[in-house]
Backbone as numpy.savetxt, mean C-alpha at the origin, in Angstrom:
# Nx Ny Nz CAx CAy CAz Cx Cy Cz
14.59 -7.10 -7.54 16.00 -7.39 -7.58 16.68 -6.69 -6.41
17.43 -7.44 -5.60 18.16 -6.88 -4.48 19.40 -6.18 -5.01
19.67 -4.96 -4.52 20.77 -4.15 -5.02 22.02 -4.30 -4.17
21.91 -4.01 -2.88 23.08 -4.00 -2.00 23.17 -5.32 -1.24
24.40 -5.75 -1.01 24.58 -6.96 -0.22 24.66 -6.64 1.27
24.97 -5.40 1.59 25.04 -4.98 2.99 23.70 -4.38 3.40
23.24 -4.73 4.59 21.95 -4.23 5.08 22.02 -2.72 5.31
20.90 -2.04 5.00 20.81 -0.60 5.19 19.92 -0.30 6.39
20.20 0.81 7.02 19.31 1.32 8.05 18.29 2.22 7.37
17.26 2.62 8.11 16.27 3.55 7.55 16.95 4.86 7.17
17.83 5.37 8.01 18.53 6.63 7.72 19.36 6.51 6.44
20.04 5.38 6.24 20.82 5.17 5.02 19.91 5.10 3.80
18.77 4.44 3.95 17.81 4.37 2.84 17.30 5.76 2.47
16.96 6.55 3.48 16.43 7.89 3.22 17.46 8.79 2.55
18.75 8.53 2.79 19.82 9.32 2.18 20.28 8.75 0.85
19.85 7.54 0.50 20.31 6.86 -0.70 19.81 7.55 -1.96
20.72 7.78 -2.91 20.36 8.35 -4.21 21.36 7.81 -5.22
20.87 6.98 -6.13 21.78 6.41 -7.13 21.77 7.22 -8.43
21.10 8.37 -8.42 21.10 9.25 -9.58 20.16 8.80 -10.69
19.34 7.79 -10.43 18.39 7.31 -11.43 16.96 7.59 -10.96
16.01 7.28 -11.78 14.59 7.42 -11.42 14.03 6.11 -10.85
14.89 5.14 -10.60 14.46 3.84 -10.08 13.82 4.02 -8.71
12.68 3.36 -8.53 12.01 3.36 -7.23 12.44 2.12 -6.47
12.63 2.29 -5.17 13.10 1.19 -4.32 12.19 0.99 -3.14
12.11 -0.26 -2.69 11.59 -0.58 -1.37 12.77 -1.07 -0.55
12.64 -0.92 0.75 13.63 -1.46 1.67 12.94 -2.61 2.37
13.47 -3.81 2.19 12.85 -5.00 2.77 13.82 -5.65 3.73
13.52 -5.51 5.01 14.39 -6.08 6.05 15.83 -5.61 5.87
16.01 -4.34 5.54 17.33 -3.76 5.37 17.93 -3.94 3.99
17.28 -4.68 3.10 17.79 -4.90 1.75 17.11 -3.96 0.77
17.92 -3.32 -0.06 17.42 -2.41 -1.08 16.90 -3.23 -2.26
15.62 -3.06 -2.59 14.99 -3.83 -3.66 14.51 -2.85 -4.74
15.02 -3.01 -5.96 14.56 -2.19 -7.08 13.16 -2.66 -7.47
12.25 -1.72 -7.61 10.88 -2.05 -7.97 10.73 -2.00 -9.48
10.16 -3.05 -10.07 9.93 -3.01 -11.52 8.87 -1.97 -11.85
8.87 -1.54 -13.09 7.84 -0.60 -13.54 6.48 -1.25 -13.37
5.50 -0.44 -12.98 4.13 -0.94 -12.82 3.55 -1.30 -14.18
2.79 -2.38 -14.22 2.10 -2.73 -15.46 0.97 -1.73 -15.70
0.53 -1.66 -16.93 -0.58 -0.76 -17.26 -1.83 -1.15 -16.48
-2.08 -2.45 -16.34 -3.25 -2.91 -15.61 -3.19 -2.44 -14.15
-2.05 -2.60 -13.50 -1.91 -2.17 -12.12 -2.15 -0.67 -11.98
-1.62 0.11 -12.90 -1.84 1.55 -12.86 -3.31 1.91 -13.08
-3.97 1.21 -13.99 -5.39 1.48 -14.24 -6.22 1.16 -13.00
-5.92 0.05 -12.32 -6.67 -0.32 -11.12 -6.47 0.72 -10.03
-5.22 1.12 -9.80 -4.93 2.13 -8.77 -5.60 3.46 -9.11
-5.58 3.85 -10.38 -6.21 5.11 -10.80 -7.73 5.04 -10.65
-8.31 3.90 -11.00 -9.75 3.71 -10.84 -10.15 3.87 -9.37
-9.41 3.21 -8.47 -9.73 3.30 -7.04 -9.51 4.71 -6.51
-8.47 5.39 -6.97 -8.23 6.79 -6.57 -9.44 7.65 -6.92
-9.90 7.52 -8.16 -11.07 8.30 -8.60 -12.32 7.91 -7.83
-12.50 6.63 -7.58 -13.65 6.16 -6.82 -13.65 6.74 -5.40
-12.48 6.70 -4.75 -12.37 7.22 -3.38 -12.62 8.73 -3.35
-12.17 9.45 -4.38 -12.51 10.88 -4.48 -14.02 11.06 -4.54
-14.67 10.22 -5.33 -16.13 10.28 -5.47 -16.87 9.96 -4.18
-16.21 9.24 -3.27 -16.82 8.94 -1.97 -16.66 10.10 -1.00
-15.98 11.15 -1.44 -15.82 12.33 -0.59 -14.50 12.39 0.17
-13.59 11.48 -0.11 -12.27 11.58 0.53 -11.51 12.70 -0.17
-11.07 13.71 0.58 -10.37 14.83 -0.05 -9.06 14.37 -0.70
-8.70 14.99 -1.80 -7.51 14.59 -2.55 -6.23 14.68 -1.71
-6.17 15.60 -0.75 -4.96 15.72 0.05 -4.76 14.53 1.00
-5.77 13.69 1.14 -5.64 12.49 1.98 -5.40 11.22 1.15
-5.35 11.35 -0.17 -5.10 10.21 -1.07 -3.70 10.34 -1.66
-2.98 9.23 -1.71 -1.63 9.26 -2.25 -1.36 8.06 -3.14
-0.73 8.34 -4.27 -0.14 7.32 -5.13 1.37 7.48 -4.95
2.09 6.40 -4.70 3.53 6.48 -4.58 4.05 6.94 -3.23
3.22 6.95 -2.23 3.65 7.30 -0.88 4.48 6.16 -0.29
5.55 6.48 0.39 6.36 5.46 1.06 5.86 5.31 2.50
5.94 4.07 3.01 5.55 3.80 4.39 6.68 3.04 5.08
7.25 3.65 6.12 8.24 2.95 6.92 7.51 1.90 7.75
8.06 0.70 7.75 7.42 -0.41 8.45 8.41 -1.08 9.39
7.87 -1.67 10.41 8.71 -2.35 11.39 8.83 -3.82 11.01
10.04 -4.32 11.04 10.30 -5.73 10.83 11.61 -6.04 11.54
12.23 -7.16 11.27 13.49 -7.49 11.94 14.52 -6.39 11.71
14.52 -5.82 10.52 15.35 -4.67 10.16 14.44 -3.65 9.50
14.99 -2.52 9.16 14.20 -1.45 8.57 13.57 -1.89 7.25
12.30 -1.48 7.06 11.60 -1.73 5.80 10.85 -0.47 5.41
10.76 -0.23 4.12 9.96 0.87 3.58 9.20 0.30 2.39
7.90 0.47 2.39 7.05 -0.06 1.32 6.47 1.06 0.48
6.13 0.71 -0.76 5.53 1.63 -1.73 4.18 1.08 -2.18
3.13 1.26 -1.40 1.83 0.74 -1.85 1.34 1.47 -3.08
0.41 0.85 -3.78 -0.13 1.45 -4.99 -1.03 2.64 -4.68
-1.75 2.58 -3.57 -2.66 3.66 -3.19 -2.77 3.68 -1.67
-2.79 4.88 -1.11 -2.89 5.04 0.33 -3.95 6.07 0.67
-4.75 5.78 1.69 -5.71 6.74 2.24 -5.19 7.13 3.62
-4.92 8.41 3.78 -4.42 8.93 5.06 -5.56 9.41 5.93
-5.34 9.38 7.23 -6.26 10.04 8.16 -6.00 11.54 8.06
-6.87 12.33 8.64 -6.67 13.78 8.68 -5.33 14.09 9.38
-5.08 13.39 10.49 -3.84 13.61 11.25 -2.61 13.22 10.42
-2.73 12.14 9.67 -1.63 11.70 8.82 -1.32 12.70 7.72
-2.36 13.25 7.12 -2.17 14.25 6.07 -1.51 15.50 6.65
-1.92 15.90 7.85 -1.32 17.07 8.51 0.15 16.80 8.81
0.47 15.59 9.26 1.85 15.24 9.59 2.76 15.31 8.36
2.22 15.10 7.16 3.02 15.14 5.93 3.13 16.55 5.34
2.33 17.48 5.81 2.36 18.84 5.25 3.77 19.40 5.29
4.23 19.87 4.15 5.53 20.51 4.06 6.72 19.56 4.08
6.46 18.25 4.11 7.57 17.28 4.14 8.35 17.34 2.83
9.66 17.15 2.91 10.48 17.16 1.70 10.43 15.82 0.97
9.90 14.81 1.65 9.76 13.47 1.05 8.42 12.90 1.48
7.72 12.27 0.56 6.40 11.72 0.84 6.54 10.33 1.47
6.82 10.32 2.78 7.01 9.07 3.51 6.35 9.18 4.87
5.64 8.11 5.24 5.05 8.01 6.57 6.08 7.31 7.45
6.68 8.09 8.35 7.69 7.54 9.25 7.04 6.86 10.44
7.83 6.13 11.20 7.30 5.33 12.31 6.63 6.17 13.40
7.04 7.42 13.56 6.46 8.26 14.60 5.23 9.04 14.13
4.78 8.77 12.90 3.62 9.45 12.34 2.39 8.53 12.42
1.19 9.12 12.37 -0.02 8.28 12.38 -0.03 7.34 11.18
-0.47 6.09 11.38 -0.50 5.15 10.26 -1.61 5.53 9.28
-1.47 5.14 8.02 -2.56 5.33 7.07 -3.82 4.59 7.52
-4.99 5.04 7.05 -6.24 4.34 7.33 -6.38 3.10 6.45
-5.93 3.23 5.20 -6.12 2.16 4.23 -4.96 2.14 3.26
-4.50 0.95 2.94 -3.43 0.76 1.95 -3.92 -0.25 0.93
-3.69 0.05 -0.35 -4.05 -0.86 -1.44 -2.77 -1.30 -2.15
-2.61 -2.61 -2.28 -1.53 -3.19 -3.08 -2.18 -3.96 -4.23
-1.73 -3.69 -5.45 -2.17 -4.45 -6.61 -1.07 -5.46 -6.91
-1.43 -6.73 -6.87 -0.45 -7.81 -7.01 0.10 -7.85 -8.44
1.42 -7.94 -8.52 2.10 -8.15 -9.79 2.55 -9.60 -9.86
2.64 -10.11 -11.06 3.06 -11.51 -11.23 4.43 -11.72 -10.61
4.54 -12.79 -9.82 5.79 -13.12 -9.16 6.00 -12.40 -7.83
5.08 -11.52 -7.45 5.22 -10.74 -6.22 4.19 -11.13 -5.16
3.50 -12.25 -5.36 2.41 -12.63 -4.47 2.84 -12.75 -3.01
3.98 -13.38 -2.75 4.45 -13.56 -1.36 4.64 -12.21 -0.66
5.18 -11.26 -1.38 5.42 -9.95 -0.77 4.11 -9.29 -0.36
3.10 -9.36 -1.21 1.83 -8.69 -0.91 0.99 -9.45 0.10
0.92 -10.77 -0.04 0.06 -11.57 0.84 0.71 -11.86 2.19
2.02 -11.93 2.23 2.67 -12.39 3.46 3.45 -11.30 4.16
4.49 -10.79 3.51 5.41 -9.87 4.17 4.76 -8.52 4.46
4.12 -7.95 3.47 3.50 -6.64 3.68 2.36 -6.74 4.68
1.68 -7.85 4.69 0.60 -8.06 5.66 1.11 -7.88 7.08
2.23 -8.53 7.40 2.75 -8.43 8.77 3.31 -7.04 9.05
3.94 -6.43 8.05 4.50 -5.09 8.25 3.40 -4.04 8.41
2.37 -4.11 7.58 1.27 -3.16 7.72 0.51 -3.39 9.02
0.40 -4.65 9.41 -0.22 -4.97 10.69 0.56 -4.38 11.85
1.88 -4.48 11.79 2.72 -3.91 12.85 2.54 -2.40 12.95
2.19 -1.76 11.85 1.93 -0.32 11.85 0.52 0.01 12.33
-0.34 -1.01 12.44 -1.71 -0.77 12.88 -2.57 -0.12 11.81
-2.27 -0.39 10.55 -3.06 0.16 9.43 -4.42 -0.50 9.47
-5.48 0.31 9.54 -6.84 -0.17 9.78 -7.33 -1.14 8.72
-6.97 -0.89 7.46 -7.45 -1.77 6.39 -6.37 -1.89 5.32
-6.18 -3.10 4.85 -5.21 -3.42 3.81 -5.91 -4.23 2.74
-5.95 -3.68 1.52 -6.58 -4.37 0.40 -5.48 -4.97 -0.47
-5.66 -6.24 -0.83 -4.78 -6.89 -1.79 -5.63 -7.17 -3.03
-5.43 -6.36 -4.04 -6.17 -6.50 -5.30 -5.34 -7.41 -6.19
-5.90 -8.57 -6.52 -5.15 -9.59 -7.25 -5.80 -9.86 -8.60
-5.35 -9.15 -9.65 -5.94 -9.39 -10.97 -5.57 -10.75 -11.54
-4.51 -11.36 -11.03 -4.08 -12.67 -11.52 -5.05 -13.74 -11.02
-5.34 -13.73 -9.72 -6.26 -14.70 -9.11 -7.72 -14.25 -9.19
-7.96 -13.04 -9.71 -9.32 -12.50 -9.86 -10.05 -12.42 -8.52
-9.39 -11.82 -7.53 -10.02 -11.66 -6.22 -9.43 -10.43 -5.52
-10.14 -9.99 -4.49 -9.68 -8.91 -3.64 -9.74 -9.42 -2.20
-8.61 -9.36 -1.53 -8.55 -9.75 -0.13 -8.53 -8.48 0.70
-9.46 -8.38 1.62 -9.56 -7.21 2.48 -9.18 -7.65 3.89
-8.18 -6.99 4.45 -7.70 -7.29 5.79 -8.09 -6.12 6.69
-8.86 -6.41 7.72 -9.32 -5.38 8.66 -8.63 -5.59 10.01
-8.03 -4.52 10.54 -7.30 -4.57 11.81 -8.31 -4.59 12.95
-8.40 -5.71 13.66 -9.34 -5.88 14.76 -8.59 -6.45 15.96
-8.56 -5.70 17.02 -7.96 -6.13 18.29 -6.56 -6.73 18.12
-5.74 -6.03 17.36 -4.34 -6.43 17.23 -4.01 -7.46 16.18
-5.00 -7.87 15.38 -4.76 -8.83 14.29 -5.60 -8.45 13.07
-5.14 -8.89 11.90 -5.94 -8.69 10.71 -6.96 -9.82 10.58
-8.23 -9.45 10.39 -9.26 -10.41 10.01 -9.39 -10.32 8.50
-9.38 -11.47 7.86 -9.33 -11.55 6.40 -10.66 -11.95 5.80
-11.06 -11.22 4.75 -12.21 -11.59 3.93 -11.77 -11.53 2.47
-12.11 -12.56 1.73 -11.76 -12.61 0.32 -13.02 -12.48 -0.51
-12.96 -11.59 -1.50 -14.09 -11.34 -2.39 -13.71 -11.77 -3.81
-14.68 -12.39 -4.49 -14.48 -12.89 -5.85 -15.42 -12.17 -6.80
-15.24 -12.44 -8.09 -16.11 -11.82 -9.10 -17.57 -12.04 -8.73
-18.37 -10.99 -8.91 -19.79 -11.05 -8.59 -20.12 -10.65 -7.16
-19.10 -10.45 -6.31 -19.35 -10.12 -4.91 -19.12 -8.64 -4.64
-19.85 -8.13 -3.66 -19.73 -6.74 -3.23 -18.74 -6.65 -2.07
-17.85 -5.68 -2.16 -16.82 -5.48 -1.14 -17.40 -4.66 0.01
-17.13 -5.08 1.24 -17.58 -4.37 2.44 -16.36 -3.88 3.20
-16.33 -2.57 3.44 -15.19 -1.94 4.08 -15.61 -1.22 5.35
-14.88 -1.44 6.44 -15.14 -0.72 7.69 -14.67 0.72 7.59
-13.61 0.97 6.83 -13.07 2.32 6.68 -13.92 3.14 5.72
-14.39 2.53 4.63 -15.18 3.22 3.61 -16.62 2.69 3.68
-17.36 3.16 4.66 -18.67 2.59 4.93 -19.69 2.88 3.83
-19.50 3.93 3.04 -20.42 4.24 1.95 -20.02 3.57 0.64
-19.09 2.66 0.71 -18.58 1.99 -0.48 -19.66 1.14 -1.14
-19.85 1.31 -2.43 -20.74 0.48 -3.23 -19.90 -0.01 -4.41
-19.23 -1.14 -4.22 -18.22 -1.59 -5.17 -18.21 -3.10 -5.24
-18.14 -3.61 -6.47 -18.00 -5.05 -6.67 -16.59 -5.35 -7.18
-16.20 -6.57 -7.02 -14.90 -7.01 -7.51 -14.85 -6.82 -9.03
-15.97 -7.07 -9.70 -16.02 -6.92 -11.16 -15.65 -5.52 -11.61
-16.15 -4.52 -10.88 -15.84 -3.12 -11.26 -14.36 -2.84 -11.12
-13.71 -3.43 -10.14 -12.28 -3.19 -9.94 -11.45 -3.98 -10.94
-11.79 -5.23 -11.18 -10.96 -6.11 -12.00 -11.43 -6.27 -13.43
-12.69 -6.63 -13.61 -13.18 -6.99 -14.94 -13.33 -5.79 -15.85
-13.65 -4.65 -15.29 -13.88 -3.46 -16.12 -12.60 -2.75 -16.51
-11.47 -3.23 -16.06 -10.21 -2.56 -16.37 -9.69 -3.06 -17.69
């Protein structure tokens, strides 16, 4: 749901406080209230968080609820379900008063979005271009509705797309030791 009719700048968004616990994304300068995450979406994000810890990614490089400033026609800020930071990115956030990756900071290595019903365009289309503009090495779109995982790998300035379905093993350039099937992410939840 769009809140303000007037476009916001990134600075205005960062200063915005409506006194509630509502989480917002900024989409092309428009303030968008984010609905509460479904239990399924939270379980998928938590499962992947635990899995990534088991792969040896230190907890200080994993984030749930991290904001990412993105470039578009106007200011945008996204709230992915799970983010894997580089060592440099984690260092850049040390001591920050707000958990946000700004435009002058190193981009995350990997971003995971779990698709919610009615939000498919945002995850498949808009966030794809915004994360690409940030040069995020890998973007996962986990879609429990369509029962697939789309993995976008940043190669020479564009995302190369691979879609994985039930029964298939996911291959990641960022997580080379990954031993994961779509079934474990979707069906076991």
